[in-house]
Structure formats: C-alpha cells, structure tokens
C-alpha positions in Angstrom: 16.1 12.5 10.9 12.7 13.2 12.5 10.0 10.6 12.0 7.1 12.2 10.1 4.7 9.3 10.1 1.6 9.6 12.2 1.2 5.8 12.6 3.8 3.2 13.4 4.6 0.8 10.5 4.4 -3.0 11.1 6.3 -5.5 9.0 4.0 -7.5 6.7 4.2 -9.7 3.7 1.1 -9.2 1.5 1.1 -9.7 -2.3 -0.5 -7.0 -4.3 -1.2 -5.8 -7.8 -0.6 -2.1 -8.6 -2.5 -0.1 -11.2 -1.5 3.5 -11.9 -4.5 5.8 -12.3 -5.7 5.8 -15.9 -3.7 2.6 -16.8 -4.9 -0.9 -17.5 -1.6 -2.7 -16.7 -1.2 -4.3 -13.3 2.3 -4.7 -11.8 3.0 -7.2 -9.0 4.4 -6.1 -5.7 4.6 -7.1 -2.0 3.7 -4.9 0.9 6.6 -5.0 3.3 5.5 -2.7 6.0 2.1 -1.2 6.7 0.1 1.2 9.0 -3.3 2.6 8.8 -1.8 5.6 7.0 0.4 4.0 4.4 2.6 1.2 3.1 5.9 0.3 1.5 5.5 -1.8 -1.6 8.4 -3.7 -3.0 8.0 -3.5 -6.8 9.8 -3.0 -10.1 7.1 -0.3 -11.0 8.6 3.2 -11.4 6.1 5.9 -10.5 6.6 9.6 -9.8 6.0 11.4 -6.5 2.3 12.3 -6.3 1.2 9.6 -8.8 -2.2 8.1 -7.9 -2.7 4.4 -8.0 -4.6 1.5 -6.5 -3.4 -1.6 -4.7 -5.4 -4.7 -5.3 -5.2 -7.5 -2.6 -6.9 -10.9 -2.9 -8.6 -11.5 0.4 -10.9 -14.2 1.7 -14.0 -12.2 0.9 -12.9 -11.2 -2.6 -10.5 -8.6 -4.0 -10.0 -5.4 -2.1 -8.8 -2.1 -3.6 -6.8 0.4 -1.7 -6.4 3.9 -3.3 -3.0 5.5 -2.6 -0.6 8.2 -3.7 3.2 7.9 -4.1 5.0 9.8 -1.3 8.5 8.6 -1.9 10.4 6.2 -4.2 13.4 3.9 -3.7 15.3 1.5 -6.0 13.3 -1.4 -4.7 9.8 0.1 -4.3 7.4 2.8 -3.4 6.3 4.5 -0.2 2.5 5.1 -0.4 0.0 7.0 1.6 -3.6 5.6 1.6 -6.3 7.8 0.3 -10.0 7.7 1.2 -10.2 4.2 2.7 -13.6 2.7 3.4 -14.6 0.8 6.5 -13.8 -2.6 5.0 -10.3 -1.6 3.8 -9.6 0.1 7.2 -10.6 -3.0 9.0 -8.4 -5.2 6.8 -5.4 -3.0 7.5 -6.0 -3.0 11.2 -6.3 -6.9 11.1 -3.0 -7.2 9.2 -1.2 -4.9 11.5 -2.6 -6.2 14.7 -1.7 -9.9 13.9 2.0 -9.0 13.3 2.7 -7.6 16.8 
C-alpha cells in the first residue's frame, strides 16, 4: 500500500474532547499519533467520512481547539485531517511532535 500522507506521523498520548459540528455533546478520546496534517484519535465516537468536528485540548495556556474532518474510521477510532489551523495551534502540534522524536 502506498503511503498518502504528506507528513510523517509521530506517536503521542494527548487527551482530547471531540465535538461534532452542530452538536453540543463532547466525547473523550486520546490522540495516538500526530503530524502537522492530521491525527489518529482513539475514541468510541462513531462519525462518518467527511464529518467535521473539533478537538479540544487542555493546554498550559488554556483550552485549544483544532478543527478537523474525518478521513477514515476504524473500530477503535478516527483518522482526522486538520483544517484551517492558526499559528497557535500549528505551534502546539510542532511542539508535541518534536518532543517525541
């Protein structure tokens, strides 16, 4: 199988809350691998391909939100592609990824 990812994923262990677009409920999850382009989140949430959502991470400067779209699903979680990240969010991802090498 040919790798289609533009950025290499790095193993991480980051707790998140997931909110589907238009919903109020937050579902817990854990980021298990991450790159500047996307993330795999281990979660019980079932979401369809293309569903838009946001990941909320509690960070030392306050909560951060990462908009994303579902690109694939598995029995244990979701493969997400980040969408429209700002400078703060991009910096946080680079920090998480670079500390895990």
